[in-house]
C-alpha positions, 0 to 999 in steps of 0.5 A, spaced: 231 741 659 238 739 661 241 742 667 249 742 668 251 737 673 252 740 680 247 746 678 252 749 674 258 748 679 264 747 676 268 740 678 275 744 679 272 749 684 268 744 688 274 740 689 278 746 691 273 749 696 272 742 699 280 741 700 281 748 702 275 747 707 278 740 710 284 743 711 282 749 714 278 745 719 284 740 720 288 746 722 283 749 727 282 742 730 290 741 731 291 748 733 286 747 739 290 741 741 297 745 742 299 745 749 301 752 752 306 753 758 303 756 764 305 763 765 310 764 770 312 771 773 318 774 771 324 772 775 331 775 776 337 773 773 341 768 776 336 762 777 339 756 777 339 751 771 334 745 773 339 739 773 339 735 766 336 740 762 339 744 756 335 749 752 338 750 745 336 756 742 337 759 735 341 765 733 338 772 736 333 768 741 333 770 748 328 766 752 327 769 759 329 764 765 321 764 767 320 760 760 326 756 761 323 753 768 316 753 766 318 749 760 322 744 764 317 743 769 312 742 763 317 737 760 318 733 767 311 733 768 309 730 761 315 725 761 318 728 755 325 728 754 325 733 748 320 739 747 320 744 742 318 751 744 313 755 739 313 763 740 306 765 742 306 770 736 309 765 731 308 768 724 301 766 721 304 762 715 309 759 719 304 757 724 299 754 718 305 750 715 307 747 722 300 745 723 300 742 716 306 738 718 304 736 725 298 733 729 299 735 736 295 730 739 298 724 735 305 727 735 308 724 741 306 717 740 308 717 733 314 713 734 316 714 727 314 721 726 319 726 724 321 731 729 318 738 727 318 745 730 318 752 729 326 753 729 326 758 735 328 754 742 328 746 744 329 744 751 333 737 751 335 732 756 343 732 757 342 724 756 339 725 749 344 730 747 349 725 749 346 719 745 345 723 739 352 726 740 350 733 740 355 739 743 350 744 746 356 748 748 357 750 740 355 756 736 348 758 736 345 755 730 341 758 725 333 757 725 334 751 719 340 748 723 335 748 729 330 745 725 334 739 722 337 738 730 330 737 732 328 732 727 334 728 729 333 729 736 326 726 736 329 719 733 333 719 740 326 720 744 321 717 739 315 717 744 318 722 749 318 729 744 313 734 744 311 741 743 308 747 746 307 754 746 311 759 750 307 765 752 314 768 754 318 767 747 317 772 742 318 771 735 324 774 732 324 772 724 320 774 718 313 773 717 313 769 710 321 767 709 322 766 702 329 765 698 335 762 701 332 762 708 326 758 706 329 753 702 334 752 707 328 751 712 325 746 708 331 742 706 332 741 714 325 738 715 327 733 709 322 737 704 324 739 697 324 746 696 323 746 689 317 742 688 314 745 694 315 752 691 312 749 684 306 746 688 305 753 691 305 757 685 301 752 681 296 752 686 296 760 686 295 760 679 289 755 679 286 759 684 286 765 680 284 761 674 277 759 677 276 765 681 276 769 674 272 763 670 268 759 674 263 764 678 261 765 685 264 758 687 271 759 684 271 766 688 269 762 694 275 758 693 279 763 692 276 767 698 277 761 703 284 761 701 285 768 702 282 768 709 284 762 711 290 765 716 284 769 720 279 763 720 284 758 723 288 763 728 284 769 729 279 766 734 279 769 741 281 762 744 287 761 740 294 759 743 297 762 738 296 770 736 301 772 730 303 779 730 302 779 723 295 776 722 292 782 720 297 783 714 298 776 713 291 775 711 290 782 707 296 781 703 296 773 703 296 772 695 301 777 694 306 775 700 305 767 698 306 769 690 313 773 692 315 767 697 314 762 692 318 765 687 323 767 691 324 760 694 323 757 687 329 761 685 333 760 691 332 752 690 334 753 682 340 757 684 343 752 690 342 746 686 341 739 689 344 739 696 346 732 694 350 733 688 356 729 688 362 731 691 369 730 687 371 724 692 365 720 691 365 721 684 372 719 683 371 713 687 365 711 682 369 712 676 375 708 679 370 702 680 367 702 673 374 703 670 374 695 670 367 694 667 361 691 671 362 684 669 366 682 675 360 684 679 357 678 677 358 670 678 358 665 672 351 663 671 348 657 674 345 651 670 340 649 676 335 652 681 338 653 688 332 651 691 330 644 688 336 643 683 331 643 677 335 645 670 328 647 667 329 654 667 327 660 663 328 668 663 323 671 667 325 678 666 331 682 664 332 689 667 337 694 668 338 698 675 332 702 675 333 704 683 339 708 682 341 708 675 348 704 676 351 701 670 349 693 669 343 689 667 340 683 671 336 677 669 331 673 674 330 666 672 324 662 674 324 654 675 319 650 671 318 645 677 318 649 683 317 656 681 322 659 685 325 666 682 332 668 682 338 672 680 342 668 675 347 670 674 347 673 681 352 678 684 358 677 687 360 680 694 364 686 691 358 687 686 353 687 692 357 692 696 357 696 689 350 696 688 348 697 695 352 703 696 349 710 697 342 706 697 341 705 705 346 710 707 351 715 704 347 719 699 341 715 699 340 714 707 336 720 708 331 718 703 331 711 705 330 713 712 324 717 710 321 711 706 321 706 712 319 712 717 312 712 713 311 704 714 308 705 721 301 701 719 305 695 716 310 695 722 304 694 726 301 689 722 307 685 722 307 685 730 300 684 731 300 678 727 303 674 733 298 677 738 294 670 738 300 666 739 305 668 744 307 674 749 314 674 747 320 677 752 325 676 747 325 678 739 331 678 734 329 682 728 334 680 722 335 685 717 333 690 721 336 696 718 336 702 722 331 699 727 324 702 724 320 696 725 323 694 732 321 702 734 314 701 732 313 694 734 314 697 741 307 700 741 304 693 741 309 689 745 312 694 750 315 689 755 319 685 749 326 686 748 328 687 741 335 686 738 337 687 731 342 684 726 344 687 720 350 688 715 350 695 715 352 701 720 345 703 721 344 697 726 349 701 731 345 707 730 339 703 732 342 701 738 344 709 740 337 711 738 334 706 743 330 703 737 334 696 739 337 694 745 343 690 742 345 691 735 349 685 732 353 687 725 354 682 721 352 675 717 346 672 721 349 665 720 355 667 723 352 669 729 347 663 730 352 659 734 353 665 739 345 666 739 343 659 740 336 658 743 336 665 746 330 668 742 322 667 743 321 670 736 326 671 730 323 676 724 325 676 717 321 682 714 323 683 706 330 680 708 330 673 705 330 676 698 336 680 699 340 674 701 345 669 697 343 663 700 336 663 704 336 656 706 342 657 710 338 663 713 332 659 715 337 654 718 340 659 722 333 661 725 332 654 727 338 655 731 337 661 734 330 660 736 328 656 743 323 650 742 316 653 741 319 660 739 316 663 732 319 665 726 316 671 722 317 672 715 315 677 710 317 676 702 315 679 695 310 674 692 313 672 685 306 669 683 303 676 684 298 678 678 301 685 678 308 682 676 305 679 670 302 685 668 307 690 669 313 686 667 320 689 668 316 695 672 314 691 677 317 694 683 318 688 688 323 685 682 328 690 686 334 689 681 339 688 683 338 687 690 333 682 690 336 675 689 331 670 691 323 670 690 320 664 693 313 662 692 309 661 699 308 654 698 316 653 697 317 657 703 312 652 707 315 646 705 322 649 707 320 651 714 317 644 715 323 640 713 327 644 719 322 642 724 317 648 723 309 648 723 306 654 720 300 657 724 298 663 720 299 666 713 297 672 710 297 675 703 292 681 703 294 684 710 302 684 707 300 687 701 304 694 699 300 699 696 306 701 691 305 697 684 302 703 680 306 708 683 313 704 683 312 703 676 311 710 674 317 712 678 321 706 675 319 708 668 321 716 669 328 714 672 329 709 666 327 715 661 331 720 665 336 718 670 338 723 676 343 727 672 347 728 679 348 721 680 356 720 682 356 714 678 354 717 672 357 722 667 357 729 669 350 733 669 349 738 663 344 743 662 340 738 657 340 732 662 338 737 667 332 740 663 330 732 661 330 730 668 326 736 670 321 735 664 320 728 665 318 729 672 313 734 670 310 730 665 310 724 670 306 728 676 299 727 673 301 719 672 303 719 679 296 722 681 293 717 677 298 711 680 296 713 687 289 712 686 290 706 682 294 703 688 288 705 693 283 701 689 288 695 688 290 695 696 282 695 697 282 689 693 288 685 695 285 686 703 278 683 700 281 678 696 287 676 701 291 677 695 297 682 693 304 683 692 307 680 698 305 675 704 307 673 711 308 667 714 308 665 722 311 659 724 312 655 730 319 651 732 316 644 734 319 642 741 324 636 741 
């Protein structure tokens, strides 16, 4: 007699039960790590304000002086400069949502982690407020505005931001905010309200389905979801004691359904908060009126690396990153294997295609992506450990300084400076992520910085430059004898480049102008007096081949209808974009699984879609 798998347990119920169980345990463990301010007896009014601290509160929140003094004492004792205060009676769903986003044990030390809080009160040093250009004397913010401010302030105190439960602070907001308030709070935290509401409603529908159709295991999964607030927050030692815990637990499915529907409706009604403004759209229309041919130079007949005329087309692709008009060609040299954009962009074309990608309209999204590369940044920094203990490090193409900020965890005594063309390098300096920010072209700065640095890094920078050999010349000038040059590049010889064709993300058109094989780069470094001391392929692999291919394909089928350089959005274009995104969800899930397997294989075989070189500048 054949027995059904898992003794009759349906896979859907088993997976849901395991996921909910893991989430419940994780939330309970994180709750245990939440610090609590000491209880201070109430004091009379007129208590002097500790020097150097300001308490920012949302509208309607009135902390007593004792809470303020206890928070200042705790922050000073812990060496914090930003401290988010959580009401002890924080509503149950708000508490669970915060515990999903924040691991209190790691929050402070995650230098790239986003600032999170409850949206009630934030204690900040005046020094941080000044660097962040925040006026503490303005009107009191709404909770969503305070959440956005907390997110920003952590960037200026990346390893000195914490959160703590304040027993004297009382929750004044609704238990399960939905609609515009909830949508605004999610957007303030960099989270998409429409997508999260859809996921919440889809999860509820799935739970209801397994509860009805899959017997006791389905009922167990639904029951665990129902009881989760009490299981996490109902213990006698919980630092949070939500006033609505009993009601939130008893009515959780109904309240969750109502909140999800209201938030989804509010997200649809509000539309995209990054919809194009009239001035931006008008500027793009003016730029495009003369066509895009002027953004490209004449095609060159020879390879810019070795001079060979044996060229062949490697790939032709439109702008899949932003959907801006234009079509771009990458050619490969038959002698040295160098891949380059031909014809390449003019300087005017570079400005047009970079605009609103790393700043402006796309700045927040780019910052979020860079903020999630902590493991990659650490791997880059650790590559130098066996070879040097640098005092000075210049990161070329630093952007907003994410690498420098993360690398301080590996090299706390090193001075990190940054150089970039964009305004982000100035912001990196204000945040303290770099000591000095240089804005401009690296070859132009090289004579002024000659011999001043022990390390120069170029991580995913050379492929963006118009003349990578001139950039290597500049690095040779800036480095002191015996100094190190660290480079990371996409690998045009990757097998995935051939498999995925135009949908291979590292082609990254039209931004990437040169993709050099490792052998070419080693030879160019040797010609400039460098000795390669380390080379990595597997550790440099970026696990985004399949996920990126799905994203680029979806963008090609249905570009963002609200892009200011495109035609005005219509009901049909919005419906098409929504349908493609919905259809792509299972493809993204499958792609993420394939990328996990691909990354494991790349690590084991020392292959992948990128490589790193570490080269020492020879003395003399």
